[in-house]
KOLVEX-729075 format. One line per 5 residues: their letters; for each residue x, y, z of N, C-alpha, C. Coordinates in steps of 0.02 Angstrom, whole numbers. Layout:
REM residues N
A = X/Y/Z/X/Y/Z/X/Y/Z  ... .
END
This chain:
REM residues 340
MLKRK = 67/5081/4060/87/5059/3984/139/5111/3965  133/5174/3978/182/5221/3944/244/5216/3989  237/5198/4057/301/5188/4089/341/5128/4062  313/5075/4049/339/5021/4020/378/5037/3956  337/5075/3913/369/5094/3847/431/5135/3856 .
NSLVL = 425/5181/3898/484/5222/3906/543/5185/3933  529/5140/3985/584/5095/4009/618/5060/3955  576/5030/3907/599/4988/3855/642/5029/3811  619/5091/3796/660/5139/3752/725/5153/3785  725/5166/3849/788/5186/3885/833/5125/3890 .
LLLIV = 812/5066/3898/847/5010/3896/882/4997/3833  839/5008/3777/876/4998/3706/927/5052/3694  915/5115/3722/963/5163/3710/1028/5147/3750  1023/5123/3810/1085/5099/3849/1115/5041/3818  1084/4991/3785/1119/4939/3750/1152/4966/3688 .
YLFVF = 1123/5005/3654/1150/5039/3591/1208/5080/3610  1208/5118/3663/1274/5156/3678/1329/5112/3703  1311/5059/3736/1363/5014/3762/1393/4977/3702  1354/4953/3654/1380/4916/3597/1426/4966/3551  1396/5022/3537/1428/5077/3496/1495/5093/3525 .
TGCNS = 1495/5120/3584/1557/5139/3615/1610/5081/3620  1582/5022/3639/1626/4971/3637/1659/4950/3576  1628/4952/3521/1654/4940/3453/1699/4996/3433  1677/5060/3451/1722/5114/3437/1787/5115/3474  1782/5086/3535/1841/5078/3574/1894/5027/3544 .
KDQEV = 1867/4975/3519/1900/4920/3484/1929/4943/3422  1894/4987/3388/1920/5011/3321/1977/5060/3338  1968/5099/3386/2025/5143/3411/2091/5105/3428  2077/5049/3461/2132/5003/3483/2171/4982/3416  2129/4959/3370/2159/4929/3304/2194/4984/3269 .
DAAKS = 2165/5050/3266/2202/5098/3231/2264/5119/3265  2263/5114/3338/2327/5130/3378/2376/5076/3354  2357/5013/3358/2399/4967/3343/2433/4969/3273  2396/4995/3229/2414/5000/3155/2469/5059/3154  2457/5116/3191/2500/5171/3188/2565/5161/3234 .
DGSKN = 2564/5114/3279/2626/5094/3317/2655/5038/3287  2703/5048/3244/2732/4987/3210/2767/4938/3254  2790/4962/3314/2826/4919/3360/2781/4854/3381  2718/4870/3381/2675/4813/3394/2671/4755/3340  2686/4777/3281/2685/4731/3222/2731/4756/3176 .
PQVFK = 2803/4750/3190/2848/4781/3147/2862/4740/3083  2886/4764/3038/2910/4727/2973/2982/4703/2992  2995/4639/2978/3060/4611/2998/3100/4596/2934  3155/4621/2936/3204/4610/2875/3263/4572/2893  3291/4527/2857/3347/4484/2873/3409/4519/2839 .
LISFL = 3459/4529/2874/3523/4560/2852/3577/4506/2864  3618/4505/2806/3684/4470/2803/3740/4510/2789  3805/4487/2810/3860/4528/2798/3915/4475/2768  3963/4511/2735/4010/4469/2698/4066/4450/2750  4073/4483/2808/4119/4461/2864/4077/4437/2920 .
PTDNT = 4106/4391/2965/4076/4366/3022/4047/4425/3071  4002/4401/3107/3967/4461/3154/4020/4480/3206  4076/4447/3220/4121/4465/3275/4185/4492/3244  4178/4511/3177/4243/4531/3149/4246/4613/3167  4310/4638/3168/4326/4703/3192/4284/4755/3144 .
LTKDI = 4280/4741/3081/4245/4788/3039/4175/4790/3034  4143/4740/3073/4073/4732/3066/4034/4730/3135  4070/4712/3185/4037/4689/3248/4011/4753/3284  4034/4814/3270/4002/4872/3298/3961/4916/3245  3989/4916/3186/3968/4963/3139/3891/4944/3110 .
VPMWI = 3887/4874/3096/3820/4851/3079/3767/4864/3129  3782/4850/3193/3730/4858/3245/3716/4935/3253  3765/4982/3238/3750/5050/3235/3697/5070/3187  3703/5044/3129/3648/5054/3073/3586/5026/3093  3585/4964/3115/3525/4929/3139/3489/4973/3189 .
EKVEK = 3520/4997/3240/3490/5031/3287/3464/5095/3265  3503/5126/3219/3474/5189/3191/3411/5182/3149  3407/5123/3116/3345/5108/3082/3286/5094/3120  3288/5057/3171/3237/5043/3218/3216/5105/3258  3262/5140/3278/3251/5206/3312/3208/5250/3268 .
ETNGA = 3233/5270/3210/3208/5318/3169/3140/5303/3137  3130/5237/3133/3061/5209/3111/3009/5201/3165  3028/5216/3226/2986/5209/3284/2969/5138/3297  3012/5090/3278/3003/5018/3290/2954/4983/3233  2945/5023/3184/2901/4995/3130/2942/4946/3084 .
VKIEW = 3017/4955/3086/3058/4913/3050/3105/4877/3101  3107/4817/3103/3154/4771/3142/3205/4735/3092  3269/4745/3108/3324/4710/3073/3353/4646/3114  3353/4595/3086/3381/4533/3111/3447/4513/3073  3500/4520/3105/3569/4509/3078/3576/4431/3081 .
TGGPE = 3561/4396/3029/3566/4326/3028/3630/4291/3027  3684/4335/3011/3754/4299/3008/3791/4326/2948  3852/4299/2944/3899/4317/2887/3905/4263/2846  3973/4251/2823/3985/4199/2775/3969/4128/2794  3961/4124/2859/3945/4055/2885/3877/4038/2870 .
SIPSK = 3830/4086/2857/3764/4070/2839/3751/4074/2767  3781/4122/2734/3784/4120/2659/3851/4142/2638  3884/4102/2594/3955/4120/2570/3956/4194/2540  4006/4228/2557/4013/4306/2537/4003/4307/2463  4029/4260/2421/4022/4267/2353/3949/4261/2325 .
DQFDA = 3908/4235/2368/3839/4219/2346/3788/4268/2377  3816/4318/2418/3768/4357/2451/3735/4414/2406  3774/4434/2357/3741/4484/2310/3679/4451/2279  3681/4392/2253/3629/4360/2226/3574/4341/2277  3597/4325/2344/3549/4313/2392/3500/4368/2405 .
VRNGI = 3530/4431/2408/3489/4490/2425/3448/4502/2363  3474/4499/2300/3438/4509/2241/3381/4465/2226  3386/4406/2251/3335/4347/2245/3287/4352/2305  3299/4386/2355/3256/4391/2412/3270/4336/2468  3327/4301/2458/3339/4245/2512/3359/4290/2577 .
ADIGF = 3387/4354/2568/3400/4396/2624/3369/4457/2596  3362/4507/2646/3326/4573/2625/3380/4629/2620  3435/4622/2656/3484/4676/2658/3553/4641/2664  3601/4672/2628/3670/4644/2625/3718/4696/2640  3764/4687/2683/3828/4731/2695/3884/4688/2661 .
NVSSY = 3901/4714/2604/3941/4676/2562/4003/4725/2530  4044/4695/2485/4087/4739/2450/4092/4717/2376  4105/4765/2340/4094/4752/2262/4152/4698/2237  4199/4685/2283/4250/4640/2256/4221/4566/2246  4166/4560/2284/4133/4495/2279/4076/4496/2225 .
YGHLM = 4059/4549/2198/4007/4547/2144/4026/4591/2084  4084/4615/2079/4109/4661/2021/4111/4622/1957  4116/4555/1958/4115/4517/1891/4041/4518/1870  3990/4526/1910/3923/4538/1893/3899/4611/1871  3944/4657/1903/3930/4727/1897/3992/4764/1898 .
PESLS = 4032/4764/1842/4097/4788/1843/4105/4864/1864  4049/4903/1843/4054/4974/1856/4058/4991/1930  4030/4940/1974/4032/4953/2045/4106/4948/2072  4154/4926/2034/4226/4927/2060/4250/4994/2052  4220/5042/2015/4238/5107/2018/4237/5147/2082 .
MHLSP = 4202/5120/2130/4205/5145/2202/4274/5150/2235  4319/5103/2209/4384/5103/2226/4425/5170/2211  4401/5197/2154/4431/5256/2129/4402/5322/2148  4349/5317/2193/4317/5385/2208/4363/5421/2261  4378/5480/2240/4422/5523/2286/4377/5559/2336 .
YTPEE = 4310/5545/2342/4268/5585/2376/4243/5547/2439  4211/5587/2485/4178/5560/2544/4108/5534/2527  4071/5494/2560/4002/5477/2545/3963/5532/2538  3968/5589/2580/3928/5640/2579/3940/5683/2510  4000/5685/2487/4021/5725/2425/3989/5685/2370 .
ERENG = 3991/5618/2373/3963/5569/2321/3891/5587/2310  3853/5601/2367/3786/5613/2362/3771/5686/2334  3820/5729/2338/3808/5797/2309/3828/5794/2234  3885/5759/2219/3914/5768/2150/3879/5724/2095  3829/5680/2116/3796/5634/2070/3817/5563/2067 .
YFEYL = 3869/5551/2099/3899/5479/2101/3849/5433/2130  3816/5456/2190/3771/5415/2227/3716/5396/2179  3689/5449/2147/3633/5443/2105/3647/5392/2040  3712/5400/2019/3738/5355/1959/3735/5280/1989  3761/5272/2050/3763/5198/2079/3693/5176/2089 .
SKRFD = 3648/5219/2109/3582/5197/2127/3548/5171/2062  3561/5207/2009/3526/5189/1942/3556/5125/1914  3618/5114/1928/3655/5055/1905/3633/4995/1948  3626/4998/2011/3609/4948/2057/3537/4928/2038  3495/4984/2030/3420/4974/2009/3417/4928/1948 .
KNGLV = 3463/4937/1898/3464/4905/1838/3482/4829/1855  3518/4821/1903/3538/4750/1926/3498/4719/1979  3436/4750/1988/3385/4718/2033/3402/4725/2109  3434/4786/2128/3446/4801/2203/3439/4877/2213  3427/4891/2277/3414/4965/2297/3482/4976/2333 .
YMGRW = 3518/5025/2313/3576/5049/2340/3564/5102/2404  3576/5088/2457/3564/5128/2515/3621/5172/2529  3681/5149/2522/3742/5188/2535/3801/5148/2559  3856/5179/2590/3915/5146/2606/3918/5134/2678  3958/5086/2698/3967/5067/2768/4033/5053/2801 .
LSPSP = 4084/5056/2754/4156/5050/2779/4204/5096/2750  4202/5153/2783/4254/5204/2750/4266/5257/2814  4329/5282/2816/4381/5264/2772/4420/5204/2799  4429/5155/2751/4473/5099/2767/4510/5076/2710  4549/5117/2686/4596/5101/2626/4643/5046/2634 .
FHFWS = 4664/5021/2586/4718/4965/2583/4786/4987/2596  4830/4938/2625/4901/4952/2632/4940/4890/2620  5006/4894/2619/5048/4837/2608/5081/4832/2680  5084/4773/2703/5116/4748/2765/5171/4704/2741  5238/4706/2772/5290/4672/2745/5337/4647/2802 .
NKEIK = 5373/4590/2783/5426/4572/2826/5489/4591/2797  5489/4625/2739/5548/4652/2710/5549/4732/2716  5603/4763/2735/5602/4835/2746/5592/4867/2676  5550/4907/2662/5538/4939/2602/5560/5014/2604  5612/5034/2567/5635/5102/2570/5611/5138/2507 .
SLDDL = 5602/5100/2454/5572/5126/2397/5535/5080/2358  5496/5095/2304/5453/5054/2266/5495/4998/2231  5556/5009/2223/5592/4961/2183/5611/4899/2238  5601/4909/2301/5612/4859/2353/5552/4808/2346  5501/4825/2317/5443/4787/2309/5446/4728/2257 .
KDTKF = 5493/4747/2207/5498/4701/2153/5527/4631/2169  5497/4587/2139/5513/4513/2154/5493/4492/2225  5453/4523/2254/5426/4499/2321/5365/4459/2306  5352/4418/2354/5284/4381/2351/5237/4398/2405  5180/4425/2388/5132/4452/2433/5069/4419/2428 .
RSNPT = 5033/4402/2483/4964/4384/2493/4918/4437/2464  4881/4412/2422/4836/4469/2385/4768/4438/2372  4723/4482/2347/4656/4469/2323/4644/4499/2254  4591/4486/2222/4582/4517/2153/4581/4596/2157  4566/4621/2213/4561/4697/2218/4626/4728/2199 .
YHDIM = 4683/4698/2222/4747/4729/2198/4796/4684/2171  4778/4624/2142/4824/4584/2099/4857/4624/2049  4816/4669/2008/4848/4706/1951/4895/4758/1977  4882/4787/2039/4926/4839/2064/4994/4806/2080  4992/4747/2111/5057/4714/2132/5095/4691/2074 .
QALGM = 5059/4671/2018/5093/4651/1960/5127/4708/1919  5095/4765/1927/5124/4826/1893/5188/4853/1933  5184/4828/2000/5246/4850/2036/5304/4801/2030  5290/4742/1992/5343/4685/1987/5338/4639/2043  5286/4635/2082/5275/4592/2132/5242/4532/2107 .
TPIDI = 5238/4477/2150/5202/4416/2136/5143/4412/2184  5084/4421/2164/5019/4411/2202/5008/4338/2213  4987/4321/2276/4974/4248/2287/4903/4248/2324  4866/4210/2299/4797/4196/2328/4804/4152/2392  4783/4176/2452/4793/4136/2513/4729/4155/2556 .
NPTDV = 4700/4102/2578/4643/4109/2621/4660/4145/2688  4623/4197/2704/4641/4233/2763/4657/4186/2831  4625/4124/2831/4643/4082/2887/4712/4050/2886  4747/4054/2828/4808/4033/2820/4862/4081/2814  4847/4149/2822/4898/4201/2814/4948/4197/2864 .
YTSLE = 4933/4190/2928/4981/4180/2983/5036/4132/2972  5012/4073/2958/5061/4018/2934/5101/4035/2879  5077/4064/2830/5110/4082/2768/5167/4133/2784  5155/4185/2831/5204/4230/2848/5255/4197/2895  5232/4157/2937/5279/4123/2992/5326/4072/2953 .
RGMVD = 5305/4047/2896/5349/4001/2866/5386/4035/2806  5373/4100/2797/5413/4134/2742/5389/4115/2677  5327/4090/2668/5298/4075/2603/5288/4138/2560  5267/4190/2603/5252/4259/2572/5295/4310/2610  5311/4365/2577/5354/4416/2608/5307/4468/2644 .
GFGFP = 5242/4465/2628/5196/4510/2656/5125/4507/2630  5085/4552/2641/5012/4546/2617/4987/4617/2609  4934/4617/2567/4890/4682/2568/4826/4678/2611  4816/4727/2645/4756/4727/2688/4741/4799/2716  4686/4818/2735/4674/4879/2773/4707/4883/2846 .
LLGPN = 4710/4935/2873/4741/4942/2938/4710/4897/2991  4642/4894/2990/4607/4860/3042/4603/4786/3021  4618/4740/3076/4605/4672/3060/4670/4629/3072  4726/4645/3042/4789/4601/3049/4810/4597/3126  4802/4650/3166/4822/4640/3236/4775/4598/3273 .
ENGWT = 4710/4604/3262/4658/4560/3295/4664/4485/3273  4686/4469/3213/4697/4412/3185/4766/4379/3206  4806/4419/3238/4874/4393/3254/4919/4389/3207  4914/4420/3148/4966/4424/3099/5022/4469/3114  5009/4523/3154/5065/4564/3174/5114/4526/3217 .
EVTKY = 5103/4472/3242/5150/4434/3274/5211/4412/3233  5191/4403/3166/5239/4378/3117/5251/4429/3058  5232/4490/3074/5242/4543/3025/5285/4603/3059  5338/4625/3019/5382/4671/3041/5363/4748/3022  5337/4751/2962/5329/4827/2941/5257/4849/2917 .
FIDEP = 5234/4900/2925/5170/4923/2893/5191/4985/2854  5175/4977/2788/5195/5039/2742/5135/5085/2742  5146/5140/2772/5093/5192/2777/5082/5229/2718  5063/5193/2667/5044/5222/2600/4972/5191/2575  4918/5228/2604/4854/5207/2586/4833/5212/2516 .
FLNQN = 4802/5154/2492/4782/5159/2418/4705/5134/2406  4673/5159/2365/4607/5143/2345/4547/5159/2403  4500/5181/2379/4441/5193/2424/4406/5129/2441  4373/5123/2497/4337/5062/2506/4276/5051/2459  4252/4998/2451/4195/4982/2403/4140/4940/2436 .
ATILM = 4129/4961/2506/4077/4925/2539/4007/4952/2535  3955/4917/2524/3892/4943/2507/3841/4915/2548  3786/4950/2560/3726/4928/2595/3670/4920/2540  3653/4856/2526/3608/4843/2469/3542/4809/2500  3487/4825/2467/3420/4801/2486/3379/4770/2439 .
NPKAF = 3349/4714/2451/3301/4687/2403/3249/4736/2378  3229/4748/2320/3186/4800/2299/3113/4785/2323  3090/4718/2327/3027/4701/2350/3023/4720/2421  3076/4702/2459/3076/4721/2534/3070/4797/2544  3107/4831/2501/3108/4907/2506/3038/4931/2493 .
KSLSS = 3009/4909/2433/2945/4939/2417/2887/4914/2468  2898/4862/2507/2852/4846/2556/2841/4891/2614  2893/4939/2616/2891/4985/2666/2844/5045/2645  2814/5082/2692/2777/5145/2677/2821/5190/2648  2794/5235/2608/2837/5286/2575/2875/5329/2619 .
DNQQK = 2847/5342/2676/2875/5384/2730/2934/5340/2760  2928/5271/2771/2985/5239/2802/3041/5222/2745  3021/5220/2686/3071/5220/2629/3115/5274/2634  3081/5336/2643/3125/5398/2636/3167/5403/2700  3140/5380/2758/3173/5375/2824/3237/5333/2810 .
MLELT = 3227/5278/2785/3281/5231/2773/3340/5262/2739  3325/5293/2681/3372/5324/2642/3408/5382/2682  3369/5424/2716/3396/5484/2750/3434/5463/2814  3417/5407/2841/3455/5385/2902/3526/5359/2884  3519/5322/2821/3583/5293/2800/3635/5349/2778 .
AAFES = 3611/5402/2756/3651/5457/2733/3684/5482/2792  3645/5492/2850/3668/5521/2918/3716/5473/2947  3698/5407/2942/3746/5353/2968/3822/5361/2934  3820/5376/2874/3880/5379/2833/3934/5425/2869  3906/5481/2893/3948/5531/2926/3973/5503/2995 .
EMITY = 3928/5474/3034/3945/5443/3099/3989/5390/3082  3985/5347/3037/4029/5294/3019/4099/5316/3007  4110/5374/2966/4178/5395/2956/4210/5424/3021  4171/5450/3065/4197/5470/3125/4221/5413/3168  4176/5366/3165/4195/5299/3201/4257/5266/3177 .
FNELN = 4261/5258/3114/4322/5221/3081/4385/5268/3094  4375/5329/3085/4443/5377/3098/4465/5365/3167  4419/5356/3220/4444/5358/3281/4472/5281/3298  4445/5236/3257/4464/5165/3268/4535/5161/3235  4547/5187/3177/4607/5181/3138/4665/5216/3186 .
EKERK = 4647/5274/3208/4700/5308/3255/4722/5262/3308  4673/5233/3346/4686/5190/3399/4727/5134/3379  4715/5103/3319/4750/5037/3291/4819/5051/3268  4831/5116/3254/4900/5131/3236/4951/5121/3301  4916/5148/3350/4961/5146/3415/4967/5075/3438 .
EIEAA = 4916/5028/3424/4918/4964/3448/4963/4920/3402  4968/4934/3340/5012/4895/3296/5086/4911/3318  5101/4976/3329/5168/4994/3349/5186/4962/3421  5137/4958/3463/5149/4929/3526/5161/4858/3514  5134/4824/3465/5144/4762/3451/5211/4741/3415 .
GVKII = 5248/4797/3402/5311/4791/3374/5319/4795/3304  5262/4819/3269/5271/4833/3195/5292/4901/3182  5343/4907/3139/5370/4973/3123/5338/5000/3060  5315/5069/3071/5275/5102/3021/5326/5143/2976  5321/5123/2908/5368/5156/2857/5327/5201/2812 .
KLNQE = 5352/5257/2797/5314/5297/2748/5363/5314/2689  5333/5314/2631/5371/5327/2570/5386/5404/2561  5436/5427/2529/5451/5491/2525/5399/5524/2476  5399/5588/2475/5346/5624/2436/5345/5601/2365  5403/5592/2330/5407/5578/2259/5389/5507/2244 .
ESKEF = 5410/5455/2294/5388/5390/2281/5308/5387/2297  5286/5414/2339/5216/5419/2357/5177/5440/2298  5195/5494/2265/5168/5521/2208/5166/5471/2146  5220/5441/2141/5231/5387/2087/5183/5330/2105  5179/5306/2164/5138/5247/2178/5064/5264/2168 .
QALVK = 5042/5324/2188/4966/5339/2181/4946/5341/2104  4996/5375/2071/4984/5375/1998/4980/5311/1966  5025/5262/1989/5020/5196/1960/4957/5165/1978  4935/5173/2040/4865/5143/2058/4813/5167/2017  4810/5233/2010/4757/5261/1971/4761/5239/1900 .
KVKWE = 4818/5232/1867/4821/5215/1800/4795/5142/1786  4821/5095/1840/4808/5030/1829/4729/5016/1835  4702/5049/1882/4633/5037/1899/4582/5072/1840  4602/5129/1812/4567/5155/1765/4569/5110/1698  4625/5088/1686/4635/5040/1624/4592/4979/1636 .
SLEKS = 4586/4954/1695/4551/4895/1708/4473/4910/1699  4451/4970/1717/4378/4986/1712/4366/4998/1634  4411/5028/1604/4403/5036/1529/4393/4970/1490  4426/4921/1517/4413/4857/1482/4353/4821/1505  4330/4828/1569/4277/4792/1597/4208/4824/1584 .
TPDQI = 4210/4889/1581/4144/4924/1577/4154/4987/1525  4176/4974/1462/4193/5024/1417/4128/5068/1401  4062/5050/1411/4005/5090/1395/3998/5141/1453  4027/5126/1513/4014/5170/1565/4077/5217/1578  4133/5209/1549/4190/5236/1566/4186/5315/1559 .
KELKK = 4157/5343/1509/4147/5413/1499/4114/5450/1558  4056/5416/1577/4027/5446/1630/4054/5443/1698  4090/5380/1707/4128/5373/1772/4185/5422/1778  4226/5436/1722/4275/5485/1728/4253/5558/1738  4190/5570/1713/4161/5637/1725/4146/5643/1796 .
LLYKE = 4118/5593/1831/4103/5595/1901/4163/5586/1952  4216/5547/1926/4259/5530/1977/4338/5548/1963  4351/5564/1899/4420/5576/1879/4440/5643/1915  4497/5648/1952/4513/5708/1987/4594/5707/1983  4620/5762/1965/4692/5767/1953/4720/5774/2027 .
END
């Protein structure tokens, strides 16, 4: 009788240990799955104002995505769902703000009418790293937050604008009475120089140049050669103007859905990305200069006096524009950005 009782106790003990250790093992597996985000990552949709195969986006956006996924140990996954073919560029600011997309690689040229102080990025004489140190990044973060977005940082710098021409430009006076393809970013600068800015869709620039409908166009260094415009363009005026205004913006609900640790990682990795991005574009710009010369485009430089006059005009025109569009912010902006 005692033997049977002991056997029963032993059997119950074995069953108990089996069940307990089995459950514990399953619990450990669940905990491990929770800690390893790559098994159940948070997926965010990213859109860009340029197509995915554009020179300015095709490498730099994946560079940021790779950095995010690596630094968060796979807990965050980014899906680049497309460019303006998926959501028109002009609608992307609101698309991110409203949660249709989670992240946007955009430029303030497309949303400056909704947030005019964002156009002040054109006037920043600082690198992204310096902007984080001098308070301008914090200023923009607060302003974007007020407009329902999280400002992560910049992504297209340095890529200032230039004038490309089919007329040889020896002085600023030579620009008077010319007709150039333009966009709202530098309409007012062209007008101040006595030029006639003309809105032309990028897909029609080649034909407009070929047929002499315009004498030139405004654009960064990167892009025209790949688009074939250098086939019908003679001169590149090597006088860069305006800082870029490209931003990485995130929907606040999407950002808050991240753990506090991954929120901090996203901000820190974007700051690190900015430095890598500058190196990337500097190398790309240097290579592009050689390629446009090889394509037959002659590079023109203004003399020191003309250059100084031009840069002063650009600064004057853009500050006057900001004073009109965002008078309540102008004092703080000048304190942050105005540099003699």
